[in-house]
C-alpha positions in Angstrom: 23.4 -10.6 -2.4 21.7 -8.2 -5.0 18.4 -7.1 -3.6 16.8 -8.0 -7.0 17.3 -11.6 -6.1 16.2 -11.6 -2.5 13.0 -13.5 -1.8 9.9 -11.3 -1.3 7.0 -12.3 0.9 3.6 -10.7 0.9 0.9 -12.3 3.0 1.3 -16.1 2.5 2.9 -15.8 -0.9 6.7 -15.8 -1.4 8.4 -14.8 -4.6 11.8 -16.3 -5.4 13.0 -12.9 -6.4 11.7 -9.4 -7.0 11.3 -9.7 -10.8 7.7 -9.5 -12.1 6.4 -10.2 -15.6 3.9 -7.3 -16.1 0.5 -8.0 -17.6 0.8 -7.7 -21.4 -2.1 -8.0 -23.8 -1.6 -10.6 -26.5 -4.8 -10.1 -28.6 -4.8 -13.8 -29.2 -8.0 -15.1 -27.4 -11.3 -16.3 -28.8 -14.3 -15.3 -26.6 -11.8 -14.6 -23.8 -10.3 -18.1 -23.7 -6.6 -18.4 -23.2 -4.9 -20.9 -25.4 -1.6 -22.5 -26.3 -0.1 -19.2 -27.2 -0.7 -17.9 -23.7 0.6 -21.1 -22.1 3.9 -20.8 -24.0 4.1 -17.0 -23.7 3.6 -17.0 -19.9 5.1 -20.4 -19.2 8.4 -19.4 -20.9 8.7 -16.4 -18.6 8.2 -18.6 -15.6 10.8 -21.0 -16.9 13.0 -18.0 -17.5 13.2 -17.3 -13.7 10.7 -14.5 -12.9 9.3 -14.5 -9.4 5.8 -13.5 -10.4 4.1 -13.8 -13.7 0.8 -11.8 -14.2 -1.7 -12.7 -16.9 -2.7 -9.9 -19.2 -5.7 -7.6 -18.5 -8.6 -10.1 -18.5 -12.0 -8.7 -19.1 -14.6 -9.1 -16.4 -17.3 -9.1 -19.1 -17.3 -9.5 -22.9 -17.8 -5.7 -23.2 -15.0 -5.2 -20.7 -12.3 -6.4 -23.1 -10.1 -4.0 -25.0 -10.7 -6.0 -28.1 -12.7 -9.1 -29.2 -9.3 -10.9 -29.0 -8.5 -10.1 -25.4 -8.3 -12.6 -22.5 -11.5 -12.7 -20.4 -12.6 -14.3 -17.2 -16.3 -13.8 -17.4 -17.4 -17.4 -18.0 -17.0 -20.4 -15.6 -15.6 -22.3 -18.6 -12.7 -19.9 -18.6 -11.4 -21.3 -15.3 -9.8 -24.6 -16.5 -7.6 -23.1 -19.3 -6.4 -20.5 -16.8 -5.9 -23.2 -14.2 -3.6 -25.0 -16.7 -1.4 -21.9 -17.1 -1.4 -21.3 -13.3 -0.3 -24.9 -12.6 2.5 -24.7 -15.2 3.8 -21.4 -13.8 3.8 -22.7 -10.3 5.5 -25.9 -11.3 8.4 -23.9 -12.7 8.9 -21.6 -9.7 6.8 -18.5 -10.5 3.8 -17.3 -8.5 0.8 -17.1 -10.9 -1.1 -13.9 -10.9 -3.8 -12.3 -13.0 -5.0 -8.8 -13.7 -8.8 -8.2 -14.0 -10.1 -5.2 -16.0 -12.9 -3.4 -17.7 -11.8 -1.3 -20.7 -14.8 1.2 -20.6 -14.8 3.6 -23.5 -11.5 2.2 -24.9 -13.1 -1.2 -25.5 -14.3 -2.6 -28.8 -11.0 -1.9 -30.5 -9.0 -3.6 -33.2 -5.7 -5.4 -32.6 -2.9 -2.7 -32.4 -1.2 -4.0 -35.5 -4.4 -3.8 -37.4 -5.0 -0.2 -36.7 -5.8 0.1 -33.0 -9.1 1.9 -33.9 -12.7 1.2 -32.7 -14.4 -1.7 -34.4 -17.9 -1.0 -35.8 -20.5 -3.2 -34.3 -21.1 -5.0 -37.6 -17.4 -6.0 -37.6 -17.2 -7.6 -34.2 -17.4 -4.4 -32.0 -19.9 -3.4 -29.4 -21.5 -0.4 -27.7 -19.2 0.9 -25.0 -20.0 2.3 -21.5 -18.2 4.9 -19.4 -18.8 7.4 -16.6 -19.7 10.1 -19.2 -20.9 10.0 -22.8 -17.6 11.4 -24.2 -15.5 9.6 -26.7 -11.8 8.9 -26.0 -10.9 10.5 -29.3 -8.4 9.8 -32.0 -8.9 6.4 -33.5 -11.3 5.5 -30.6 -14.2 7.4 -31.9 -17.2 5.7 -30.3 -19.3 7.8 -27.9 -19.9 5.6 -24.9 -23.2 5.3 -23.1 -23.1 7.1 -19.7 -23.4 4.5 -17.0 -26.4 4.5 -14.7 -26.0 3.6 -11.0 -27.5 0.2 -11.9 -24.7 -0.2 -14.5 -22.1 0.6 -11.9 -23.4 -2.0 -9.5 -23.5 -4.6 -12.3 -19.9 -4.0 -13.3 -18.8 -4.1 -9.7 -20.4 -7.5 -9.4 -18.6 -8.6 -12.6 -15.3 -7.7 -10.9 -16.3 -9.8 -7.9 -17.2 -12.8 -10.1 -14.0 -12.5 -12.0 -12.0 -12.5 -8.7 -13.8 -15.6 -7.6 -13.1 -17.4 -10.9 -9.4 -16.3 -10.6 -9.2 -17.9 -7.2 -10.9 -21.1 -8.6 -8.2 -21.2 -11.3 -5.4 -21.2 -8.8 -4.1 -17.7 -9.1 -2.3 -16.5 -5.9 -1.9 -12.9 -6.8 -4.8 -10.6 -8.0 -4.4 -7.2 -9.5 -7.3 -4.9 -10.3 -6.7 -2.6 -13.3 -7.4 1.0 -12.3 -5.1 2.6 -14.9 -4.4 3.5 -18.5 -7.7 5.2 -19.3 -9.8 2.2 -18.8 -13.1 2.2 -16.9 -11.9 2.8 -13.3 -9.4 5.4 -14.4 -12.2 7.1 -16.4 -14.1 7.5 -13.2 -11.0 8.8 -11.4 -9.8 11.4 -13.9 -11.5 14.8 -14.3 -10.4 14.6 -17.9 -13.0 11.8 -18.6 -15.5 12.1 -15.8 -18.1 14.9 -16.2 -20.8 13.4 -14.0 -22.8 15.5 -11.5 -24.0 12.7 -9.3 -22.2 10.9 -6.4 -19.7 9.4 -8.9 -18.4 12.7 -10.4 -17.0 16.1 -9.6 -15.1 16.1 -6.3 -12.2 13.9 -5.5 -14.4 12.0 -3.0 -16.9 11.3 -5.7 -14.4 10.4 -8.5 -12.7 7.8 -6.3 -16.1 6.2 -5.2 -16.2 3.6 -8.0 -12.6 2.6 -7.3 -13.2 2.4 -3.5 -16.4 0.4 -3.9 -15.0 -2.0 -6.5 -11.9 -2.7 -4.4 -13.9 -3.2 -1.3 -16.3 -5.7 -3.0 -13.3 -7.7 -4.4 -11.5 -7.6 -1.1 -14.5 -9.3 0.5 -14.2 -12.4 -1.7 -10.4 -12.5 -2.2 -8.7 -14.4 0.6 -6.9 -12.3 3.2 -3.9 -14.7 2.9 -3.3 -13.8 -0.7 -2.1 -10.5 -2.1 -4.6 -8.1 -3.6 -3.0 -5.3 -5.6 -4.0 -2.4 -7.8 -2.5 -1.0 -11.0 -3.1 2.8 -10.8 -2.4 5.7 -13.1 -1.0 8.0 -10.4 -0.8 11.0 -12.7 -2.3 12.0 -16.0 0.7 14.4 -16.8 -1.9 17.0 -17.9 -3.2 20.1 -16.1 -6.6 19.4 -14.7 -6.0 15.6 -14.5 -5.1 13.2 -11.8 -2.2 14.3 -9.6 0.4 12.3 -7.6 -0.8 14.0 -4.4 -4.4 12.8 -5.1 -3.1 9.3 -5.8 -1.2 9.2 -2.5 -4.4 10.0 -0.7 -6.3 7.4 -2.7 -3.7 4.7 -2.0 -3.8 5.6 1.7 -7.5 4.9 1.7 -7.1 1.7 -0.3 -4.4 0.5 2.1 -6.8 1.0 5.0 -9.3 -1.2 3.1 -6.7 -4.0 2.5 -4.6 -3.0 -0.4 -1.4 -5.0 -0.2 0.8 -3.4 -2.9 0.5 -0.7 -5.6 1.6 -1.3 -9.2 2.5 2.2 -10.2 1.6 3.4 -13.7 0.5 6.6 -15.4 -1.5 8.4 -18.1 -3.4 7.3 -21.2 -6.8 8.6 -20.3 -6.7 11.0 -23.3 -5.0 10.5 -26.6 -2.3 13.2 -26.0 0.7 11.6 -24.4 3.2 14.4 -25.5 3.7 15.5 -22.0 4.9 12.2 -20.7 8.7 12.6 -19.8 9.8 9.3 -21.5 13.2 8.3 -20.2 14.8 5.2 -18.6 13.1 4.5 -15.3 11.2 7.8 -15.3 8.5 6.4 -13.0 10.9 5.3 -10.3 11.0 8.6 -8.4 7.2 8.8 -8.3 6.9 5.1 -7.2 9.3 5.7 -4.3 6.7 7.9 -2.6 4.3 4.8 -2.2 5.0 1.2 -1.2 5.1 -0.3 -4.7 6.2 -2.3 -7.7 7.4 -0.2 -10.6 8.1 -0.6 -14.3 8.4 1.5 -17.4 11.7 1.5 -19.4 13.6 -0.5 -16.9 15.9 -2.6 -19.0 19.3 -3.1 -17.3 19.9 -5.2 -14.2 22.0 -2.5 -12.6 19.1 0.0 -13.2 16.7 -2.4 -11.6 19.0 -3.0 -8.6 19.5 0.8 -8.2 15.7 1.3 -8.0 15.4 -1.3 -5.3 18.4 -0.1 -3.3 18.1 3.7 -3.6 14.3 4.4 -4.0 12.8 1.8 -1.6 10.8 0.2 -4.4 9.7 -3.4 -3.6 9.3 -5.1 -7.0 10.5 -4.5 -10.5 7.9 -5.1 -13.3 9.2 -5.9 -16.7 7.2 -6.0 -20.0 9.0 -5.3 -23.3 12.3 -6.4 -21.9 11.1 -9.9 -21.1 9.5 -10.0 -24.5 13.0 -9.5 -25.9 14.5 -11.9 -23.5 12.4 -14.4 -21.6 15.5 -15.4 -19.6 16.2 -11.9 -18.4 16.1 -13.0 -14.8 18.8 -15.5 -15.4 21.0 -13.1 -17.4 20.4 -10.4 -14.7 21.6 -12.8 -12.0 24.7 -13.5 -14.0 25.4 -9.8 -14.6 24.9 -9.0 -10.9 26.9 -12.0 -9.7 23.9 -13.5 -7.8 24.4 -17.1 -6.7 20.8 -17.7 -7.6 21.6 -17.7 -11.3 22.3 -21.5 -11.2 18.9 -22.2 -9.8 16.8 -20.1 -12.1 16.9 -22.4 -15.1 15.1 -25.7 -15.2 17.3 -28.8 -15.1 16.5 -29.5 -18.7 18.4 -26.3 -19.5 20.8 -25.8 -16.6 23.0 -28.8 -17.1 23.7 -27.8 -20.7 24.2 -24.1 -20.0 26.5 -24.8 -17.1 29.0 -26.5 -19.4 29.7 -23.4 -21.3 
């Protein structure tokens, strides 16, 4: 049997295969509320055979969203529309997951296809916050307000409340976003954190926000359910986060109850010219830590090789399942997995089996 189609159990949750639909922002919400677009978008990937489907980065506060059009889970009224999606995904064989996030200085942005720049406050934007009062740069020109210790505590409680709402909505897999130049990564990286207090400077201080936030969420998220982190494990730039540092951070997070790492990278500064873009380029890095991994994994044989040869646990797909919601089914056919016949719902399977 291809390893890609082996069941995968983590805590009390069992995935029907090792294919994960990665969180992908849709910029289609109003005041954080998911809608029919999200139901169809995510539901079709569950119908398509993925083992786990993770909702896009959902802001823990209005100001924690990347854009005014991002998903959010900062209101109790958000719970029911999320619950509708979670129920649908579960009914069609996929474990429902959600990623909770705070965008920090990269918040208050336009939709990417409308310029991907900061929105002025009189056009729907807002004042941003960050570890240090330094703008991201490029199109994201706003200078954030440097967070006080009271701000830090407040945001951490927003993460806790978001986790509690996620549980109430029926999600069985929670991921905290510590990557891609958003707030937690801004604390972690020396390229964006210039503080001189207990939250800046040394490695111990730069990881403090991440450790405290994770610990607070772990206390309210049930032990029986997976709690994972998406982490930029390298900035690819001299003076930034290194893989060696990230291995140590992950070791500490595991001691605090981290169940699995979603490996990512970069994007804390505008310059991405040093990223070695190539098919599966993150796989060798991910192999150093118990993980799920993505980034330019497009071919079923490539995914299987990552699992077989690099001791990766899960394969996360984004653009490829946008191109093909039924990638798991087609991958099973390609790899000769007997599970192919079971991945489609009966409404489709009978017709497809005839031809």
